[in-house]
Backbone as a chain_set.jsonl record, in Angstrom:
{"seq": "MGELPIAAVDRLIRKSGARRVSESAAAALAEVLEERALAIASEAARLAEHAGRRTVRDVDIRLAARRTISV", "coords": {"N": [[-2.399, -37.017, -23.804], [-4.625, -35.693, -22.062], [-5.39, -34.635, -19.593], [-6.839, -32.355, -18.672], [-10.324, -31.756, -18.089], [-12.706, -32.076, -20.68], [-15.24, -30.807, -20.325], [-14.796, -28.727, -18.567], [-13.049, -27.143, -20.072], [-14.629, -26.46, -22.15], [-16.515, -24.84, -20.783], [-14.754, -22.697, -20.209], [-14.284, -21.634, -22.675], [-16.921, -20.816, -23.364], [-17.304, -18.914, -21.329], [-15.677, -16.87, -22.408], [-17.187, -15.878, -24.385], [-18.292, -17.328, -26.428], [-21.133, -18.841, -27.906], [-21.772, -21.537, -28.786], [-19.92, -24.518, -28.637], [-17.716, -26.771, -30.181], [-17.111, -30.222, -29.564], [-14.634, -31.091, -30.513], [-13.318, -28.62, -30.717], [-13.04, -27.833, -28.007], [-11.469, -29.973, -27.1], [-9.182, -29.547, -28.654], [-8.301, -26.973, -27.577], [-7.846, -27.875, -24.964], [-5.639, -29.617, -25.32], [-3.636, -27.721, -26.276], [-3.46, -26.066, -23.956], [-2.62, -27.855, -22.118], [-0.072, -28.506, -23.137], [1.186, -26.083, -23.028], [1.081, -25.722, -20.097], [2.633, -27.803, -19.242], [5.191, -26.936, -20.174], [5.466, -24.567, -18.704], [5.413, -25.558, -16.133], [7.676, -27.247, -16.139], [9.737, -25.319, -16.548], [9.376, -23.853, -14.12], [10.072, -25.78, -12.16], [12.669, -26.01, -12.668], [13.574, -23.366, -12.075], [12.944, -23.409, -9.301], [14.719, -25.3, -8.424], [17.259, -24.11, -9.147], [17.079, -22.128, -7.216], [17.684, -23.544, -5.046], [15.617, -24.916, -3.791], [13.29, -27.531, -3.233], [10.693, -27.35, -3.491], [8.273, -26.191, -5.655], [7.165, -22.959, -6.007], [4.578, -20.357, -5.984], [5.649, -17.993, -7.164], [7.528, -19.079, -8.789], [6.078, -20.217, -10.704], [4.783, -18.08, -11.751], [6.861, -16.448, -12.752], [8.115, -18.347, -14.528], [5.966, -18.537, -16.411], [6.001, -15.997, -17.584], [8.607, -16.208, -18.805], [8.498, -18.299, -20.53], [8.052, -19.029, -23.995], [5.508, -17.482, -25.796], [2.86, -18.282, -28.025]], "CA": [[-2.35, -36.231, -22.722], [-5.916, -35.879, -21.537], [-5.473, -34.29, -18.123], [-7.98, -31.38, -18.479], [-11.612, -32.274, -18.448], [-13.306, -31.321, -21.761], [-16.314, -29.954, -19.938], [-14.184, -27.387, -18.022], [-12.458, -26.292, -21.198], [-15.935, -25.992, -22.793], [-16.987, -23.722, -19.887], [-13.792, -21.544, -20.342], [-14.586, -21.083, -24.011], [-18.207, -20.129, -23.292], [-17.058, -17.671, -20.476], [-15.001, -15.938, -23.212], [-18.242, -15.216, -25.162], [-18.855, -18.311, -27.449], [-22.428, -19.421, -27.606], [-21.681, -22.934, -28.953], [-18.497, -25.04, -28.705], [-17.832, -28.167, -30.566], [-16.286, -31.08, -28.68], [-13.221, -30.929, -31.108], [-12.646, -27.389, -30.307], [-12.742, -27.989, -26.555], [-10.327, -30.885, -27.014], [-7.941, -28.793, -29.158], [-7.797, -26.007, -26.608], [-7.392, -28.6, -23.788], [-4.348, -29.99, -25.722], [-2.818, -26.569, -26.237], [-3.367, -25.716, -22.601], [-1.714, -28.894, -21.363], [1.263, -28.417, -23.57], [1.665, -24.792, -22.411], [1.161, -25.919, -18.717], [3.819, -28.568, -19.02], [6.372, -26.017, -20.37], [5.748, -23.684, -17.583], [5.785, -26.375, -14.894], [9.023, -27.671, -16.193], [10.615, -24.181, -16.198], [9.215, -23.552, -12.781], [10.809, -26.657, -11.439], [14.126, -25.63, -12.981], [13.789, -22.251, -11.241], [12.996, -23.694, -7.842], [15.961, -26.081, -8.249], [18.266, -23.196, -9.101], [17.046, -21.318, -6.036], [17.972, -24.358, -3.799], [14.464, -25.414, -3.141], [12.662, -28.736, -3.888], [9.264, -27.05, -3.616], [7.9, -25.174, -6.573], [6.223, -21.911, -5.375], [3.713, -19.608, -6.983], [6.584, -17.126, -7.798], [8.317, -19.848, -9.761], [5.136, -20.472, -11.776], [4.51, -16.722, -12.416], [8.132, -16.169, -13.502], [8.119, -19.242, -15.632], [4.873, -18.192, -17.37], [6.525, -14.814, -18.245], [9.726, -16.529, -19.503], [8.331, -19.212, -21.714], [7.719, -18.46, -25.264], [4.067, -17.544, -26.012], [2.556, -18.351, -29.4]], "C": [[-3.62, -36.507, -21.92], [-6.095, -35.508, -20.069], [-6.583, -33.323, -17.771], [-9.278, -32.015, -18.883], [-12.19, -31.438, -19.58], [-14.437, -30.361, -21.346], [-15.802, -28.57, -19.331], [-13.735, -26.54, -19.085], [-13.513, -25.701, -21.956], [-16.339, -24.733, -22.05], [-16.068, -22.412, -20.079], [-14.184, -20.819, -21.689], [-15.883, -20.26, -23.994], [-18.054, -18.931, -22.349], [-16.421, -16.576, -21.433], [-15.995, -15.355, -24.355], [-18.866, -16.174, -26.264], [-20.196, -18.848, -27.008], [-22.383, -20.905, -27.725], [-20.247, -23.328, -29.14], [-18.535, -26.489, -29.071], [-16.82, -28.906, -29.612], [-14.786, -31.021, -29.261], [-12.498, -29.727, -30.699], [-12.291, -27.322, -28.935], [-11.525, -28.894, -26.445], [-9.065, -30.31, -27.509], [-7.426, -27.861, -28.233], [-7.215, -26.684, -25.448], [-5.908, -29.068, -24.091], [-3.33, -28.871, -25.714], [-2.516, -26.109, -24.835], [-2.382, -26.663, -21.846], [-0.351, -28.728, -21.796], [1.952, -27.179, -22.994], [1.944, -24.974, -20.8], [2.478, -26.807, -18.4], [5.054, -27.9, -19.197], [6.529, -25.201, -19.261], [6.1, -24.363, -16.385], [7.287, -26.833, -14.967], [10.097, -26.543, -15.894], [10.582, -23.752, -14.777], [10.006, -24.47, -11.846], [12.301, -26.373, -11.591], [14.482, -24.366, -12.114], [13.83, -22.441, -9.788], [14.35, -24.456, -7.548], [17.178, -25.105, -8.228], [18.305, -22.29, -7.829], [17.362, -22.155, -4.808], [16.847, -24.914, -3.143], [13.976, -26.728, -4.022], [11.215, -28.364, -4.125], [9.14, -25.963, -4.688], [6.875, -24.175, -5.986], [5.478, -21.134, -6.449], [4.661, -18.56, -7.752], [7.327, -17.84, -8.922], [7.283, -19.956, -11.034], [4.936, -19.071, -12.531], [5.71, -16.359, -13.345], [8.283, -17.136, -14.67], [7.094, -18.956, -16.711], [5.388, -17.008, -18.145], [7.73, -15.266, -19.142], [9.505, -17.492, -20.605], [7.735, -18.482, -22.827], [6.204, -18.676, -25.498], [3.849, -17.601, -27.632], [1.619, -17.28, -29.82]], "O": [[-3.666, -37.48, -21.167], [-6.944, -36.095, -19.398], [-7.203, -33.436, -16.713], [-9.351, -32.725, -19.886], [-12.182, -30.21, -19.488], [-14.59, -29.276, -21.907], [-16.335, -27.49, -19.586], [-13.977, -25.333, -19.074], [-13.397, -24.56, -22.401], [-16.485, -23.672, -22.655], [-16.54, -21.276, -20.101], [-14.37, -19.604, -21.76], [-15.938, -19.156, -24.537], [-18.715, -17.93, -22.624], [-16.68, -15.397, -21.191], [-15.623, -14.475, -25.131], [-19.847, -15.818, -26.917], [-20.365, -19.262, -25.86], [-22.918, -21.566, -26.834], [-19.449, -22.589, -29.718], [-19.21, -27.318, -28.46], [-15.906, -28.344, -29.01], [-13.833, -30.912, -28.489], [-11.308, -29.728, -30.384], [-11.236, -26.759, -28.643], [-10.603, -28.552, -25.705], [-7.999, -30.51, -26.928], [-6.214, -27.843, -28.018], [-6.205, -26.22, -24.918], [-5.038, -28.931, -23.23], [-2.236, -29.059, -25.182], [-1.364, -25.779, -24.554], [-1.498, -26.262, -21.088], [0.549, -28.787, -20.957], [3.099, -27.214, -22.549], [2.92, -24.432, -20.281], [3.237, -26.556, -17.464], [5.995, -28.198, -18.462], [7.659, -25.065, -18.793], [6.96, -23.908, -15.631], [8.02, -26.793, -13.979], [11.095, -26.717, -15.193], [11.602, -23.329, -14.232], [10.555, -24.003, -10.848], [13.065, -26.519, -10.637], [15.551, -24.314, -11.506], [14.593, -21.79, -9.075], [14.992, -24.227, -6.523], [18.048, -25.259, -7.37], [19.35, -21.776, -7.428], [17.338, -21.655, -3.683], [16.982, -25.384, -2.014], [14.224, -26.903, -5.215], [10.552, -29.032, -4.918], [9.823, -24.941, -4.629], [5.814, -24.589, -5.519], [5.735, -21.261, -7.646], [4.412, -18.315, -8.932], [7.705, -17.21, -9.91], [7.662, -19.795, -12.195], [4.935, -18.989, -13.759], [5.555, -16.026, -14.519], [8.581, -16.67, -15.77], [7.408, -19.148, -17.886], [5.211, -17.015, -19.363], [7.85, -14.695, -20.225], [10.278, -17.504, -21.563], [7.028, -17.485, -22.677], [5.681, -19.788, -25.427], [4.613, -17.011, -28.396], [1.255, -17.204, -30.994]]}, "num_chains": 1, "name": "protein.A"}
């Protein structure tokens, strides 16, 4: 995958309170976030299509995020 920059993910982990973050931890979180984002985006596209639209809107993303299974 590799779409999310590791530095950005590192900053997110630090914002949550971590003092130090290994590169492998940031890479692991990036992978999990990318998988979740793809699932949400796919569901949002399906919702937009069902509504007769070609454009995915913010409401589609929010609804898809609630509908996808969280781990």
